[in-house]
N, CA, C, O and the ligand as a Tripos MOL2 file, in Angstrom:
@<TRIPOS>MOLECULE
protein
  277   275    70     0     0
PROTEIN
NO_CHARGES

@<TRIPOS>ATOM
      1 N          42.4720    8.7350  -36.6770 N.3       1 MET1
      2 CA         42.9010    8.9570  -35.2900 C.3       1 MET1
      3 C          44.3540    9.4300  -35.2540 C.2       1 MET1
      4 O          45.2230    8.8190  -35.8760 O.2       1 MET1
      5 N          44.6100   10.4860  -34.5480 N.am      2 THR2
      6 CA         45.9780   10.9830  -34.4820 C.3       2 THR2
      7 C          46.5010   11.1110  -33.0540 C.2       2 THR2
      8 O          47.5200   11.7600  -32.8150 O.2       2 THR2
      9 N          45.8120   10.5000  -32.1240 N.am      3 ASP3
     10 CA         46.2970   10.6180  -30.7460 C.3       3 ASP3
     11 C          47.2190    9.4530  -30.3890 C.2       3 ASP3
     12 O          47.2480    8.4520  -31.1060 O.2       3 ASP3
     13 N          47.9810    9.5670  -29.2810 N.am      4 GLY4
     14 CA         48.8130    8.4790  -28.8050 C.3       4 GLY4
     15 C          50.2220    8.4760  -29.3820 C.2       4 GLY4
     16 O          50.9650    7.5310  -29.1160 O.2       4 GLY4
     17 N          50.6290    9.4670  -30.1490 N.am      5 ASP5
     18 CA         51.9990    9.4920  -30.6700 C.3       5 ASP5
     19 C          52.5710   10.8990  -30.5740 C.2       5 ASP5
     20 O          52.7490   11.5630  -31.5960 O.2       5 ASP5
     21 N          52.8600   11.3600  -29.3700 N.am      6 PRO6
     22 CA         53.3600   12.7350  -29.1970 C.3       6 PRO6
     23 C          54.8070   12.9040  -29.6470 C.2       6 PRO6
     24 O          55.2510   14.0390  -29.8180 O.2       6 PRO6
     25 N          55.5580   11.8240  -29.8460 N.am      7 ARG7
     26 CA         56.9820   11.9450  -30.1780 C.3       7 ARG7
     27 C          57.2650   12.0570  -31.6690 C.2       7 ARG7
     28 O          58.4100   12.2800  -32.0640 O.2       7 ARG7
     29 N          56.2550   11.9080  -32.4890 N.am      8 SER8
     30 CA         56.5080   11.8540  -33.9260 C.3       8 SER8
     31 C          57.0830   13.1500  -34.4910 C.2       8 SER8
     32 O          57.6720   13.1420  -35.5710 O.2       8 SER8
     33 N          56.9190   14.2700  -33.7710 N.am      9 SER9
     34 CA         57.4370   15.5270  -34.2920 C.3       9 SER9
     35 C          58.5860   16.0750  -33.4480 C.2       9 SER9
     36 O          58.8670   17.2730  -33.4820 O.2       9 SER9
     37 N          59.2510   15.1970  -32.6890 N.am     10 ASP10
     38 CA         60.3540   15.6360  -31.8360 C.3      10 ASP10
     39 C          61.6750   15.6320  -32.6180 C.2      10 ASP10
     40 O          62.1140   14.5640  -33.0430 O.2      10 ASP10
     41 N          62.3110   16.7620  -32.8180 N.am     11 PRO11
     42 CA         63.5270   16.8170  -33.6340 C.3      11 PRO11
     43 C          64.7720   16.3000  -32.9120 C.2      11 PRO11
     44 O          65.7950   16.0730  -33.5580 O.2      11 PRO11
     45 N          64.7170   16.1100  -31.6150 N.am     12 VAL12
     46 CA         65.8900   15.7070  -30.8460 C.3      12 VAL12
     47 C          66.2120   14.2310  -31.0250 C.2      12 VAL12
     48 O          67.3570   13.8150  -30.8510 O.2      12 VAL12
     49 N          65.2200   13.4550  -31.3670 N.am     13 ALA13
     50 CA         65.3890   12.0090  -31.3720 C.3      13 ALA13
     51 C          66.3340   11.5050  -32.4540 C.2      13 ALA13
     52 O          66.9450   10.4510  -32.2790 O.2      13 ALA13
     53 N          66.4720   12.2070  -33.5440 N.am     14 THR14
     54 CA         67.2990   11.6860  -34.6350 C.3      14 THR14
     55 C          68.3380   12.6980  -35.0990 C.2      14 THR14
     56 O          68.1130   13.9070  -35.0350 O.2      14 THR14
     57 N          69.4750   12.1970  -35.5660 N.am     15 GLY15
     58 CA         70.4880   13.0490  -36.1890 C.3      15 GLY15
     59 C          71.1820   13.9950  -35.2450 C.2      15 GLY15
     60 O          71.5900   15.0820  -35.6540 O.2      15 GLY15
     61 N          71.3280   13.6120  -33.9880 N.am     16 ASP16
     62 CA         71.9110   14.5420  -33.0240 C.3      16 ASP16
     63 C          73.3290   14.1810  -32.6250 C.2      16 ASP16
     64 O          74.1180   15.0810  -32.3380 O.2      16 ASP16
     65 N          73.6820   12.9250  -32.5940 N.am     17 SER17
     66 CA         74.9540   12.5060  -32.0150 C.3      17 SER17
     67 C          76.0690   12.3110  -33.0350 C.2      17 SER17
     68 O          77.0850   11.6990  -32.7070 O.2      17 SER17
     69 N          75.9190   12.7940  -34.2270 N.am     18 VAL18
     70 CA         76.9150   12.5610  -35.2640 C.3      18 VAL18
     71 C          77.9310   13.6930  -35.3400 C.2      18 VAL18
     72 O          79.0020   13.5230  -35.9230 O.2      18 VAL18
     73 N          77.6140   14.8240  -34.7690 N.am     19 VAL19
     74 CA         78.3770   16.0490  -35.0280 C.3      19 VAL19
     75 C          79.8060   15.9970  -34.5040 C.2      19 VAL19
     76 O          80.7410   16.2760  -35.2540 O.2      19 VAL19
     77 N          79.9970   15.6460  -33.2350 N.am     20 SER20
     78 CA         81.3160   15.7910  -32.6210 C.3      20 SER20
     79 C          82.1880   14.5500  -32.7160 C.2      20 SER20
     80 O          83.2070   14.4760  -32.0300 O.2      20 SER20
     81 N          81.8330   13.5880  -33.5270 N.am     21 GLU21
     82 CA         82.6040   12.3620  -33.6120 C.3      21 GLU21
     83 C          83.8350   12.4910  -34.5050 C.2      21 GLU21
     84 O          84.7940   11.7360  -34.3450 O.2      21 GLU21
     85 N          83.8180   13.4210  -35.4250 N.am     22 ALA22
     86 CA         84.8790   13.4910  -36.4200 C.3      22 ALA22
     87 C          86.2340   13.8420  -35.8190 C.2      22 ALA22
     88 O          87.2660   13.4790  -36.3840 O.2      22 ALA22
     89 N          86.2550   14.5240  -34.7100 N.am     23 ALA23
     90 CA         87.5130   14.9560  -34.1210 C.3      23 ALA23
     91 C          88.3320   13.8030  -33.5560 C.2      23 ALA23
     92 O          89.5210   13.9690  -33.2830 O.2      23 ALA23
     93 N          87.7260   12.6590  -33.3800 N.am     24 GLU24
     94 CA         88.4480   11.5470  -32.7790 C.3      24 GLU24
     95 C          89.3220   10.7790  -33.7550 C.2      24 GLU24
     96 O          90.1410    9.9640  -33.3290 O.2      24 GLU24
     97 N          89.1760   11.0080  -35.0230 N.am     25 SER25
     98 CA         89.8320   10.1340  -35.9910 C.3      25 SER25
     99 C          91.3420   10.2910  -36.0190 C.2      25 SER25
    100 O          92.0380    9.3390  -36.3730 O.2      25 SER25
    101 N          91.8760   11.4450  -35.6640 N.am     26 GLY26
    102 CA         93.2980   11.6820  -35.8440 C.3      26 GLY26
    103 C          94.1570   11.3650  -34.6400 C.2      26 GLY26
    104 O          94.7910   10.3110  -34.5960 O.2      26 GLY26
    105 N          94.1920   12.2440  -33.6740 N.am     27 ASP27
    106 CA         95.2010   12.2200  -32.6220 C.3      27 ASP27
    107 C          95.1880   10.9790  -31.7460 C.2      27 ASP27
    108 O          96.2430   10.5390  -31.2880 O.2      27 ASP27
    109 N          94.0490   10.4210  -31.5100 N.am     28 ARG28
    110 CA         93.9840    9.3340  -30.5430 C.3      28 ARG28
    111 C          94.5650    8.0330  -31.0700 C.2      28 ARG28
    112 O          94.7590    7.0930  -30.3000 O.2      28 ARG28
    113 N          94.8380    7.9590  -32.3290 N.am     29 LEU29
    114 CA         95.4330    6.7510  -32.8700 C.3      29 LEU29
    115 C          96.9530    6.7690  -32.7570 C.2      29 LEU29
    116 O          97.5990    5.7550  -33.0220 O.2      29 LEU29
    117 N          97.5280    7.8860  -32.3750 N.am     30 ILE30
    118 CA         98.9790    7.9800  -32.2470 C.3      30 ILE30
    119 C          99.3710    7.6900  -30.8080 C.2      30 ILE30
    120 O          99.0690    8.4640  -29.9000 O.2      30 ILE30
    121 N         100.0420    6.5750  -30.6150 N.am     31 PHE31
    122 CA        100.4490    6.2090  -29.2710 C.3      31 PHE31
    123 C         101.8780    6.6860  -29.0220 C.2      31 PHE31
    124 O         102.6980    6.6890  -29.9400 O.2      31 PHE31
    125 N         102.1790    7.0850  -27.7980 N.am     32 PRO32
    126 CA        103.5220    7.5760  -27.4870 C.3      32 PRO32
    127 C         104.5300    6.4320  -27.4710 C.2      32 PRO32
    128 O         104.1690    5.3050  -27.1320 O.2      32 PRO32
    129 N         105.7740    6.6960  -27.8270 N.am     33 PRO33
    130 CA        106.7880    5.6500  -27.7970 C.3      33 PRO33
    131 C         107.2400    5.3330  -26.3810 C.2      33 PRO33
    132 O         107.2690    6.2020  -25.5080 O.2      33 PRO33
    133 N         107.5870    4.0850  -26.1750 N.am     34 CYS34
    134 CA        108.0910    3.6610  -24.8770 C.3      34 CYS34
    135 C         109.4680    4.2620  -24.6400 C.2      34 CYS34
    136 O         110.3240    4.1790  -25.5210 O.2      34 CYS34
    137 N         109.7130    4.8670  -23.4770 N.am     35 PRO35
    138 CA        111.0220    5.4630  -23.1860 C.3      35 PRO35
    139 C         112.1340    4.4340  -23.0570 C.2      35 PRO35
    140 O         113.3110    4.7870  -23.1300 O.2      35 PRO35
    141 N         111.7890    3.1990  -22.8730 N.am     36 ARG36
    142 CA        112.8010    2.1360  -22.7520 C.3      36 ARG36
    143 C         113.1990    1.5550  -24.0950 C.2      36 ARG36
    144 O         114.3860    1.4490  -24.4040 O.2      36 ARG36
    145 N         112.2260    1.1860  -24.8810 N.am     37 CYS37
    146 CA        112.5340    0.4210  -26.0950 C.3      37 CYS37
    147 C         112.0350    1.0760  -27.3740 C.2      37 CYS37
    148 O         112.4030    0.6450  -28.4670 O.2      37 CYS37
    149 N         111.2070    2.1050  -27.2620 N.am     38 GLY38
    150 CA        110.7430    2.8030  -28.4530 C.3      38 GLY38
    151 C         109.5020    2.2320  -29.0830 C.2      38 GLY38
    152 O         108.9710    2.8020  -30.0360 O.2      38 GLY38
    153 N         109.0280    1.1170  -28.5710 N.am     39 GLU39
    154 CA        107.7580    0.5710  -29.0550 C.3      39 GLU39
    155 C         106.6120    1.5080  -28.6920 C.2      39 GLU39
    156 O         106.7050    2.2640  -27.7250 O.2      39 GLU39
    157 N         105.5660    1.4610  -29.4460 N.am     40 ARG40
    158 CA        104.4010    2.2680  -29.0910 C.3      40 ARG40
    159 C         103.7260    1.7220  -27.8390 C.2      40 ARG40
    160 O         103.4520    0.5260  -27.7400 O.2      40 ARG40
    161 N         103.4690    2.5920  -26.9060 N.am     41 VAL41
    162 CA        102.8040    2.1840  -25.6700 C.3      41 VAL41
    163 C         101.2980    2.3200  -25.8570 C.2      41 VAL41
    164 O         100.7720    3.4230  -26.0050 O.2      41 VAL41
    165 N         100.6330    1.2030  -25.8470 N.am     42 ILE42
    166 CA         99.1830    1.2150  -26.0360 C.3      42 ILE42
    167 C          98.4650    1.1160  -24.7000 C.2      42 ILE42
    168 O          97.3880    1.6840  -24.5180 O.2      42 ILE42
    169 N          99.0700    0.3890  -23.7680 N.am     43 THR43
    170 CA         98.4630    0.2760  -22.4440 C.3      43 THR43
    171 C          99.5180    0.4870  -21.3720 C.2      43 THR43
    172 O         100.6930    0.1850  -21.5810 O.2      43 THR43
    173 N          99.1040    1.0000  -20.2370 N.am     44 VAL44
    174 CA         99.9730    1.0790  -19.0600 C.3      44 VAL44
    175 C          99.2440    0.4130  -17.9040 C.2      44 VAL44
    176 O          98.1560    0.8280  -17.5050 O.2      44 VAL44
    177 N          99.8700   -0.6240  -17.3790 N.am     45 THR45
    178 CA         99.2690   -1.3390  -16.2620 C.3      45 THR45
    179 C          99.9510   -0.9200  -14.9750 C.2      45 THR45
    180 O         101.1720   -1.0220  -14.8500 O.2      45 THR45
    181 N          99.1680   -0.4510  -14.0230 N.am     46 SER46
    182 CA         99.7100   -0.0190  -12.7410 C.3      46 SER46
    183 C          99.3600   -1.0330  -11.6650 C.2      46 SER46
    184 O          98.1890   -1.2740  -11.3710 O.2      46 SER46
    185 N         100.3990   -1.6230  -11.0830 N.am     47 ARG47
    186 CA        100.1610   -2.5850  -10.0060 C.3      47 ARG47
    187 C         100.3750   -1.9400   -8.6410 C.2      47 ARG47
    188 O         100.0530   -2.5300   -7.6100 O.2      47 ARG47
    189 N         100.9070   -0.7500   -8.6410 N.am     48 GLY48
    190 CA        101.1610   -0.0580   -7.3880 C.3      48 GLY48
    191 C         101.6520    1.3350   -7.6960 C.2      48 GLY48
    192 O         101.7950    1.6940   -8.8650 O.2      48 GLY48
    193 N         101.9140    2.1340   -6.6710 N.am     49 PRO49
    194 CA        102.3250    3.5250   -6.8880 C.3      49 PRO49
    195 C         103.6530    3.6450   -7.6190 C.2      49 PRO49
    196 O         103.9090    4.6640   -8.2600 O.2      49 PRO49
    197 N         104.5020    2.6270   -7.5370 N.am     50 ARG50
    198 CA        105.7960    2.6970   -8.2340 C.3      50 ARG50
    199 C         105.9720    1.5550   -9.2240 C.2      50 ARG50
    200 O         107.0810    1.3280   -9.7070 O.2      50 ARG50
    201 N         104.9420    0.8600   -9.5220 N.am     51 ASP51
    202 CA        105.0710   -0.2970  -10.3860 C.3      51 ASP51
    203 C         104.1340   -0.1620  -11.5830 C.2      51 ASP51
    204 O         102.9470   -0.4760  -11.4980 O.2      51 ASP51
    205 N         104.6790    0.3030  -12.6790 N.am     52 HIS52
    206 CA        103.8950    0.4980  -13.8900 C.3      52 HIS52
    207 C         104.5650   -0.2700  -15.0220 C.2      52 HIS52
    208 O         105.7880   -0.2520  -15.1610 O.2      52 HIS52
    209 N         103.7670   -0.9300  -15.8100 N.am     53 VAL53
    210 CA        104.2900   -1.7250  -16.9040 C.3      53 VAL53
    211 C         103.6420   -1.2740  -18.2020 C.2      53 VAL53
    212 O         102.4180   -1.2190  -18.3160 O.2      53 VAL53
    213 N         104.4810   -0.9540  -19.1740 N.am     54 ALA54
    214 CA        103.9680   -0.5470  -20.4720 C.3      54 ALA54
    215 C         103.5580   -1.7660  -21.2840 C.2      54 ALA54
    216 O         104.1330   -2.8470  -21.1560 O.2      54 ALA54
    217 N         102.5740   -1.5670  -22.1020 N.am     55 GLY55
    218 CA        102.1350   -2.6700  -22.9500 C.3      55 GLY55
    219 C         102.0360   -2.2150  -24.3980 C.2      55 GLY55
    220 O         101.7450   -1.0420  -24.6330 O.2      55 GLY55
    221 N         102.2590   -3.0700  -25.3680 N.am     56 PRO56
    222 CA        102.4820   -4.5110  -25.1980 C.3      56 PRO56
    223 C         103.9380   -4.9130  -24.9850 C.2      56 PRO56
    224 O         104.2230   -6.1060  -24.8850 O.2      56 PRO56
    225 N         104.8670   -3.9680  -24.9130 N.am     57 CYS57
    226 CA        106.2820   -4.3510  -24.8490 C.3      57 CYS57
    227 C         106.6770   -4.9300  -23.5090 C.2      57 CYS57
    228 O         107.5750   -5.7690  -23.4470 O.2      57 CYS57
    229 N         106.0240   -4.5020  -22.4160 N.am     58 GLY58
    230 CA        106.2850   -5.1030  -21.1170 C.3      58 GLY58
    231 C         107.3820   -4.4240  -20.3060 C.2      58 GLY58
    232 O         107.8030   -4.9570  -19.2790 O.2      58 GLY58
    233 N         107.8590   -3.2470  -20.7480 N.am     59 CYS59
    234 CA        108.9010   -2.5430  -20.0010 C.3      59 CYS59
    235 C         108.3220   -1.9300  -18.7280 C.2      59 CYS59
    236 O         107.1660   -1.5090  -18.6890 O.2      59 CYS59
    237 N         109.1570   -1.8900  -17.6890 N.am     60 GLN60
    238 CA        108.7570   -1.2120  -16.4650 C.3      60 GLN60
    239 C         109.0000    0.2760  -16.6020 C.2      60 GLN60
    240 O         110.0330    0.7010  -17.1200 O.2      60 GLN60
    241 N         108.0600    1.0540  -16.1430 N.am     61 LEU61
    242 CA        108.1590    2.5080  -16.2250 C.3      61 LEU61
    243 C         108.0800    3.1050  -14.8280 C.2      61 LEU61
    244 O         107.4390    2.5610  -13.9290 O.2      61 LEU61
    245 N         108.7490    4.2350  -14.6770 N.am     62 THR62
    246 CA        108.6090    4.9760  -13.4300 C.3      62 THR62
    247 C         107.3630    5.8380  -13.5050 C.2      62 THR62
    248 O         106.7760    6.0040  -14.5730 O.2      62 THR62
    249 N         106.9700    6.3770  -12.3870 N.am     63 ARG63
    250 CA        105.7690    7.2090  -12.3780 C.3      63 ARG63
    251 C         105.9500    8.4530  -13.2390 C.2      63 ARG63
    252 O         105.0140    8.8870  -13.9110 O.2      63 ARG63
    253 N         107.1290    9.0170  -13.2210 N.am     64 GLY64
    254 CA        107.3920   10.1920  -14.0450 C.3      64 GLY64
    255 C         107.3020    9.8790  -15.5320 C.2      64 GLY64
    256 O         106.8320   10.7060  -16.3140 O.2      64 GLY64
    257 N         107.7430    8.7060  -15.9240 N.am     65 GLU65
    258 CA        107.6420    8.3220  -17.3280 C.3      65 GLU65
    259 C         106.2030    8.0940  -17.7480 C.2      65 GLU65
    260 O         105.8150    8.4150  -18.8710 O.2      65 GLU65
    261 N         105.4300    7.5490  -16.8570 N.am     66 VAL66
    262 CA        104.0170    7.3300  -17.1620 C.3      66 VAL66
    263 C         103.3080    8.6620  -17.3870 C.2      66 VAL66
    264 O         102.4560    8.7750  -18.2680 O.2      66 VAL66
    265 N         103.6540    9.6410  -16.6120 N.am     67 LYS67
    266 CA        102.9990   10.9530  -16.7530 C.3      67 LYS67
    267 C         103.3020   11.6070  -18.0900 C.2      67 LYS67
    268 O         102.4860   12.3640  -18.6150 O.2      67 LYS67
    269 N         104.4690   11.3180  -18.6390 N.am     68 ARG68
    270 CA        104.8320   11.9280  -19.9160 C.3      68 ARG68
    271 C         104.1100   11.3010  -21.0930 C.2      68 ARG68
    272 O         103.9770   11.9280  -22.1440 O.2      68 ARG68
    273 N         103.6570   10.1080  -20.9340 N.am     69 LEU69
    274 CA        103.0080    9.4140  -22.0470 C.3      69 LEU69
    275 C         101.6790   10.0410  -22.4130 C.2      69 LEU69
    276 O         101.0070    9.5710  -23.3320 O.2      69 LEU69
    277 ZN        109.1000   -0.8320  -23.9420 Zn       70 ZN70
@<TRIPOS>BOND
     1     1     2 1
     2     2     3 1
     3     3     4 2
     4     3     5 am
     5     5     6 1
     6     6     7 1
     7     7     8 2
     8     7     9 am
     9     9    10 1
    10    10    11 1
    11    11    12 2
    12    11    13 am
    13    13    14 1
    14    14    15 1
    15    15    16 2
    16    15    17 am
    17    17    18 1
    18    18    19 1
    19    19    20 2
    20    19    21 am
    21    21    22 1
    22    22    23 1
    23    23    24 2
    24    23    25 am
    25    25    26 1
    26    26    27 1
    27    27    28 2
    28    27    29 am
    29    29    30 1
    30    30    31 1
    31    31    32 2
    32    31    33 am
    33    33    34 1
    34    34    35 1
    35    35    36 2
    36    35    37 am
    37    37    38 1
    38    38    39 1
    39    39    40 2
    40    39    41 am
    41    41    42 1
    42    42    43 1
    43    43    44 2
    44    43    45 am
    45    45    46 1
    46    46    47 1
    47    47    48 2
    48    47    49 am
    49    49    50 1
    50    50    51 1
    51    51    52 2
    52    51    53 am
    53    53    54 1
    54    54    55 1
    55    55    56 2
    56    55    57 am
    57    57    58 1
    58    58    59 1
    59    59    60 2
    60    59    61 am
    61    61    62 1
    62    62    63 1
    63    63    64 2
    64    63    65 am
    65    65    66 1
    66    66    67 1
    67    67    68 2
    68    67    69 am
    69    69    70 1
    70    70    71 1
    71    71    72 2
    72    71    73 am
    73    73    74 1
    74    74    75 1
    75    75    76 2
    76    75    77 am
    77    77    78 1
    78    78    79 1
    79    79    80 2
    80    79    81 am
    81    81    82 1
    82    82    83 1
    83    83    84 2
    84    83    85 am
    85    85    86 1
    86    86    87 1
    87    87    88 2
    88    87    89 am
    89    89    90 1
    90    90    91 1
    91    91    92 2
    92    91    93 am
    93    93    94 1
    94    94    95 1
    95    95    96 2
    96    95    97 am
    97    97    98 1
    98    98    99 1
    99    99   100 2
   100    99   101 am
   101   101   102 1
   102   102   103 1
   103   103   104 2
   104   103   105 am
   105   105   106 1
   106   106   107 1
   107   107   108 2
   108   107   109 am
   109   109   110 1
   110   110   111 1
   111   111   112 2
   112   111   113 am
   113   113   114 1
   114   114   115 1
   115   115   116 2
   116   115   117 am
   117   117   118 1
   118   118   119 1
   119   119   120 2
   120   119   121 am
   121   121   122 1
   122   122   123 1
   123   123   124 2
   124   123   125 am
   125   125   126 1
   126   126   127 1
   127   127   128 2
   128   127   129 am
   129   129   130 1
   130   130   131 1
   131   131   132 2
   132   131   133 am
   133   133   134 1
   134   134   135 1
   135   135   136 2
   136   135   137 am
   137   137   138 1
   138   138   139 1
   139   139   140 2
   140   139   141 am
   141   141   142 1
   142   142   143 1
   143   143   144 2
   144   143   145 am
   145   145   146 1
   146   146   147 1
   147   147   148 2
   148   147   149 am
   149   149   150 1
   150   150   151 1
   151   151   152 2
   152   151   153 am
   153   153   154 1
   154   154   155 1
   155   155   156 2
   156   155   157 am
   157   157   158 1
   158   158   159 1
   159   159   160 2
   160   159   161 am
   161   161   162 1
   162   162   163 1
   163   163   164 2
   164   163   165 am
   165   165   166 1
   166   166   167 1
   167   167   168 2
   168   167   169 am
   169   169   170 1
   170   170   171 1
   171   171   172 2
   172   171   173 am
   173   173   174 1
   174   174   175 1
   175   175   176 2
   176   175   177 am
   177   177   178 1
   178   178   179 1
   179   179   180 2
   180   179   181 am
   181   181   182 1
   182   182   183 1
   183   183   184 2
   184   183   185 am
   185   185   186 1
   186   186   187 1
   187   187   188 2
   188   187   189 am
   189   189   190 1
   190   190   191 1
   191   191   192 2
   192   191   193 am
   193   193   194 1
   194   194   195 1
   195   195   196 2
   196   195   197 am
   197   197   198 1
   198   198   199 1
   199   199   200 2
   200   199   201 am
   201   201   202 1
   202   202   203 1
   203   203   204 2
   204   203   205 am
   205   205   206 1
   206   206   207 1
   207   207   208 2
   208   207   209 am
   209   209   210 1
   210   210   211 1
   211   211   212 2
   212   211   213 am
   213   213   214 1
   214   214   215 1
   215   215   216 2
   216   215   217 am
   217   217   218 1
   218   218   219 1
   219   219   220 2
   220   219   221 am
   221   221   222 1
   222   222   223 1
   223   223   224 2
   224   223   225 am
   225   225   226 1
   226   226   227 1
   227   227   228 2
   228   227   229 am
   229   229   230 1
   230   230   231 1
   231   231   232 2
   232   231   233 am
   233   233   234 1
   234   234   235 1
   235   235   236 2
   236   235   237 am
   237   237   238 1
   238   238   239 1
   239   239   240 2
   240   239   241 am
   241   241   242 1
   242   242   243 1
   243   243   244 2
   244   243   245 am
   245   245   246 1
   246   246   247 1
   247   247   248 2
   248   247   249 am
   249   249   250 1
   250   250   251 1
   251   251   252 2
   252   251   253 am
   253   253   254 1
   254   254   255 1
   255   255   256 2
   256   255   257 am
   257   257   258 1
   258   258   259 1
   259   259   260 2
   260   259   261 am
   261   261   262 1
   262   262   263 1
   263   263   264 2
   264   263   265 am
   265   265   266 1
   266   266   267 1
   267   267   268 2
   268   267   269 am
   269   269   270 1
   270   270   271 1
   271   271   272 2
   272   271   273 am
   273   273   274 1
   274   274   275 1
   275   275   276 2
@<TRIPOS>SUBSTRUCTURE
     1 MET1         2 RESIDUE 1 A MET
     2 THR2         6 RESIDUE 1 A THR
     3 ASP3        10 RESIDUE 1 A ASP
     4 GLY4        14 RESIDUE 1 A GLY
     5 ASP5        18 RESIDUE 1 A ASP
     6 PRO6        22 RESIDUE 1 A PRO
     7 ARG7        26 RESIDUE 1 A ARG
     8 SER8        30 RESIDUE 1 A SER
     9 SER9        34 RESIDUE 1 A SER
    10 ASP10       38 RESIDUE 1 A ASP
    11 PRO11       42 RESIDUE 1 A PRO
    12 VAL12       46 RESIDUE 1 A VAL
    13 ALA13       50 RESIDUE 1 A ALA
    14 THR14       54 RESIDUE 1 A THR
    15 GLY15       58 RESIDUE 1 A GLY
    16 ASP16       62 RESIDUE 1 A ASP
    17 SER17       66 RESIDUE 1 A SER
    18 VAL18       70 RESIDUE 1 A VAL
    19 VAL19       74 RESIDUE 1 A VAL
    20 SER20       78 RESIDUE 1 A SER
    21 GLU21       82 RESIDUE 1 A GLU
    22 ALA22       86 RESIDUE 1 A ALA
    23 ALA23       90 RESIDUE 1 A ALA
    24 GLU24       94 RESIDUE 1 A GLU
    25 SER25       98 RESIDUE 1 A SER
    26 GLY26      102 RESIDUE 1 A GLY
    27 ASP27      106 RESIDUE 1 A ASP
    28 ARG28      110 RESIDUE 1 A ARG
    29 LEU29      114 RESIDUE 1 A LEU
    30 ILE30      118 RESIDUE 1 A ILE
    31 PHE31      122 RESIDUE 1 A PHE
    32 PRO32      126 RESIDUE 1 A PRO
    33 PRO33      130 RESIDUE 1 A PRO
    34 CYS34      134 RESIDUE 1 A CYS
    35 PRO35      138 RESIDUE 1 A PRO
    36 ARG36      142 RESIDUE 1 A ARG
    37 CYS37      146 RESIDUE 1 A CYS
    38 GLY38      150 RESIDUE 1 A GLY
    39 GLU39      154 RESIDUE 1 A GLU
    40 ARG40      158 RESIDUE 1 A ARG
    41 VAL41      162 RESIDUE 1 A VAL
    42 ILE42      166 RESIDUE 1 A ILE
    43 THR43      170 RESIDUE 1 A THR
    44 VAL44      174 RESIDUE 1 A VAL
    45 THR45      178 RESIDUE 1 A THR
    46 SER46      182 RESIDUE 1 A SER
    47 ARG47      186 RESIDUE 1 A ARG
    48 GLY48      190 RESIDUE 1 A GLY
    49 PRO49      194 RESIDUE 1 A PRO
    50 ARG50      198 RESIDUE 1 A ARG
    51 ASP51      202 RESIDUE 1 A ASP
    52 HIS52      206 RESIDUE 1 A HIS
    53 VAL53      210 RESIDUE 1 A VAL
    54 ALA54      214 RESIDUE 1 A ALA
    55 GLY55      218 RESIDUE 1 A GLY
    56 PRO56      222 RESIDUE 1 A PRO
    57 CYS57      226 RESIDUE 1 A CYS
    58 GLY58      230 RESIDUE 1 A GLY
    59 CYS59      234 RESIDUE 1 A CYS
    60 GLN60      238 RESIDUE 1 A GLN
    61 LEU61      242 RESIDUE 1 A LEU
    62 THR62      246 RESIDUE 1 A THR
    63 ARG63      250 RESIDUE 1 A ARG
    64 GLY64      254 RESIDUE 1 A GLY
    65 GLU65      258 RESIDUE 1 A GLU
    66 VAL66      262 RESIDUE 1 A VAL
    67 LYS67      266 RESIDUE 1 A LYS
    68 ARG68      270 RESIDUE 1 A ARG
    69 LEU69      274 RESIDUE 1 A LEU
    70 ZN70       277 GROUP 0 **** ****
């Protein structure tokens, strides 16, 4: 019996999502330095339109500084 398994010859199901992953390994691991203290800024927490805090150092940043990161 060979009925009931129409997907067995579908080439899309396997080996498709590996291609474009390699480009992520380099640039995204480089975090920009904090303009206040020079620590690497890994997170920016925004509590309001003028209240941004860099992490993990905790320096306050202006909106213009956040845009440069
Ligand atoms: Zn800082």
